C-alpha positions, 0 to 999 in steps of 0.5 A: 500499499505504502509503496503504490502512494509513492509511485503515485506521488513520484508520478505526480511529480514527474507530471508537474515537472514535465508541464512546467518545462513545456511551459518554459519551452514554449514561453522561451520559443515565444520570447525568441520570436517576439525579440528576433533574439538568436539562441546562438547570439550567447557567447556560451554558443560554441563553433562546431565546424562545417564537417558537422554540418555536412553530417546533414546538408550534404549536398549544399557542403559539397557544392559550398567547398568548391567556391571560393570561399569554401577553397580560401585557405589549405593545405599546400598540397597538389590538388590545391595549388595552381603551381605544379612541376611544369608551372613554377616560375623563377622570381627575382627581387631586383633590390636585395638580389635574391630569387625565388622558386618553388619547388614539390617534393612528393606532394609537399611544396616547398619555397627556396630562396637563393642568391648567386654571386656569377654562378655560385650560389651563395645562399639557400634557405628552404621552407616547407609551405604549410598553408595556401591562401587564396583560392586560386581565381586570383591569387595562390600566397603560401604561408609556413608556419614553425611551433603556431607562429605563422607567417607569409613566405615571398611568393605569389602565384597570380592566376588571371595572368599566370605570372608570379612575382613577390606578395602584395607589399613587398615591391620596392625594395619592401621585401620583409622575406620570411618576417611577415606575421599572419595576424587575426586581422588577416587570417579572420577573413581568409579562413574559419576562425582558429584558436589565437593565443592572443598574448601574442601577435601571430601564434595559434594553437589550432588552424582549420581550413577554408571559411566555414558555415558557421560565417554566415550562419553563426555558431552551430552548437545549439542548432545541432543540439536541438535537431538531434534531440528531435526539435524541428522547426518549419522553416517555411512558416517560421524562423528557426532561432537556433541558427541564422539564415541570412535570408531571413534578415531584414536586407540591412542586416544580410549585407552586414554579413558580407560587409564583414569582409568584403567591406576591406578598409582600415578596420578598428575595432569597438572596445571590448571587441576582438576579430571573432566577435561579429556574429550574423544578424547584428550590425557590424558597427557594434564590432568595428568601423571600417574606413575607406581611402577616398580620392577625387578620383572615385573610380580608384578603389581596393580589391575587396571593396565590393559593398562600397562600390555596390552602395555607390550604383543606383540598382543599390540606393533605388532598386534595394540590390545587394549581394545575395540579390545576385550571389548563392554563396553556396555556388561558385561564382566562375561555375555560374553561368553568365545566363543567371546574372543576366536574367537578374538584370532582366527583373528590371530592366529591358534586355540589352537590343544592342546586337554584340556578339557576347551579350552580357550586362557584366561586361559592359556595367561592371567593368572589369578593372585593377585595384589599388593594393594587388598587383597583377589582378583584375577585379569585377567592378561592383559599382554597376553603372552606364558605361562612359569613355571617361571612367574608363579611361582613368579607372587605374589612375590614383588620384588626389587623397581626400581622407578617410571615410568611415563606410559602415558607421555615419558616427565613428568616434573621434578615437577611431578616426584617430586610430585609423589614421595612424593605422594608415600610417603605420601600415600602408604609407609613412605620409605625415598627413595621416599623423596630422590628421590623426592629431587632429581628432585626438586633440577632440578626444577627452583627455581621460580617454586618449590614453592609448591613441596619444601614446601611439601618436607619440611613439609614431613620431618618436617623442620619446619625452611626451611618452614618459611624461604621459605616462608618468602623469596618467600611471593609472593603467591598473585601472585599464578593462582587461579586455583592453589588455592588448592595448595595456602591454603595447602602452608598456612596450612604447614606455619602456622604449622611450626609456631605453631611448633616454639610456633609463634601463632600469626603468626600462626593464621594468616596463618591458617586464610589465609588457611580456607578462601581459603578452609572454609569447610576443617574440619582439616583445620578448626580444626587447626584453632580453637586450635591455638585461644585456644592458644592465649586465643581467647576462644570465637572465637574457641568455635564458630569455634569448634561449626561450625565444629560440625555443618557440621559433628557432629561427628567429635571427635576431635572438641567435645574434643576440645569444651569440654576443653574450657567448662572444662577449661575457663567456668568451666562447668564441665557438658557439658565438661563431655558429650562432652567427652562422645561423643568424646570416644563413636565415638571413644572408643581409644580416650586416651586424652577424657578418660584422661580428663573424668577420671579426672573430674570424680575424682574431683567430 
């Protein structure tokens, strides 16, 4: 009897709990439908990867991986490379007098750097290519990895013209050889989000291949969980708020998804945001401001400026055309018939009556053009317009710079405007007008909010006295928000550099230590700290730190050189110092400091 009563009570409790949870689920769904807030916008929802999406969306997956986005970043194998054994041209940097040649060893690709003196090879460096960046429609560039640190190799194949050359930005004596770092800003658009070590500048613990489904649909964990539970939404009748379907978004928010990477310019993150913060269904301006250089000639533009150019078209301003009006992101543009795009035009326009051999709207109204930032390529100008001879004649000329315009936010902050000009100066062209423009906006920022940007400005103009003065006056960095630790590590580093300039080495050392506490895997910060330790005669500390750098990256030539100095000048171990200097020179044949030290040792012995 007691047993039956107990069973009855437990049954009542179970029914009550079931009713409660059913009501809770119903209220939750109702809330999300009412507020149009996507469940996968919660920062606890994880990414699952495109292979998980493939389980239910096989046909879409198979189509998508053949698109430019799906094949944007791949392991360097013969099946993924434009280069083969019969198409591997040597390139020559006439300024540095150095050659580069791709070589295949079975299914592995290498880039060989070599120098000649008459007919003799006097330098040879071979690096294995880990990844190919670029789908191959425009380019294949090449990356190599050392212990998670990712760098670009000095060789790019430009597929449209079928020529090889140095990568963009390496021309005119700017060949940085093997040292260009691939940071999160770059990789966040060219690939799926990797596991990035934010206490470094270019180190990753896990790198995926290809822009994945979740870039446009948002993190998929909660969507997968619900579907595996059998919770199915009839998406013909209602929105499934576990995942973002861009076609269900307002047109403006659809546009924002494409703008994340096809609105390329000088990008400045908002306070507290990082390169993975933007989610489909959000406004891009909540995460970042994108500034575009504007010129008197409106026909000059950079490669990934599709959104900016389209916004200048009447098809956008009057007709409301956006990216997915014409593009199916799951299908390759290269394999899509021109008829598909022409038919889109015919929805609003009568078909062209001109008797042309190849009657194609795009060839006349979206003229192909070169871009300002990448050589040897032709891109489709997305400013849809009536063709005229004048615009065609000047399309490749660079006209007078007017200023930076924020293309995705009508009211960017003065701080972001100043940061944009500083970034333009530091990363692209060292023109004084950019610094002057930055300083103009810095002066409009309230003093308590201009600390980072003003310190950055002082550092770029090498005003070390003002750095120290500003730092000592405003030494309240402990109040900085934790989300800005990357900025904080830079402030400590700039201050350390300023103290070092005036030979205040002890003060400098303390600030370097603070910088590497926040960024312990930033090799440049570690190196500068070790150099100060040498100047302070703390040789054992410097030696240990340099060895740590070489554990992280055995090919860090400056660490090899400075370690060689310790063995030469302090420990008088000439054999070890010779070995280290030779290693540094083998990595960089133009490393004059190492060459001179090696010659000194050779003269003495």
